[in-house]
N, C-alpha and C positions, 0 to 999 in steps of 0.2 A: 328578109328574114333569113337567119342562118339556121342550118340544121346541125344538131349535135348528136353524136352517137357516143354512148357511154358503155364501155365494156367492163367486164369483171365485177358487176354488181351482184352481191350475194343474194341468194334467194330470199333470205329473211328481210333484207332491206327492200327488195322489189315488192314483196308481199305487203310490207308495212306502207310503202308509198301508194300502192294500189288501193289499199283499204282507206287510207286518208283521202285520196282522190275521190273515191266512191262516196265517202261520208260527206264531202263537200259538193257532190253532184258534178264532178269534173272528170274529164279523161285524165289518164296518167300523164299524158304529154302536157296538157294544160296545167295540171297541178305542179309538175316539176318545173315548167317554164316560169310559173308565178313564183315559186320558191327561189329559183335562180335569180330572178329579177329582184326579189327582196334582198337576197344576199349581196348582189352587185351594187345595190343602192347604199349599203352600209359603208361608212368610211373604214379604211384600214387602220390598224393601231398606229402606224407611222403617220398617217394623215391626222389622226386625233392628237398625237403628241406635237406635231408641227403647229396645229391650230392653237393648242394650249400654250406653246412657247411664244406665240405672237401676242398673246393677251397682255394688256396693260394691267399690272397688279399694283401700281403705285398707290392706289386709293384703298387697297384691301387692308385687312388686319395684319398686324405684325406677327411673327412667329411667337413672340412672348405672349401676346394676347390670346392666340389660339391655344397655347399650352395652358394658360390660366383658365380658360373656359373648359377645356378637357378635364383638368384637375378638379375644378369646381363640380363638374358633373359626376365625378367619381366619389364625392363625399356623401 
């Protein structure tokens, strides 16, 4: 496991994180580590765009059909 040191965290942020950790019955370190793991598990915007570009859309609705449905919903 790696140890991270984070500098220049404002007092307000530190107090908020401590309170959230306490509310979950965790140490500050365990709480922040879990939050960092959650953030790291999310794909980046670039990864999402790349994944969407790879999708086969040949069987999807046409732009004309989408516009028609949107217009119908506005009536």
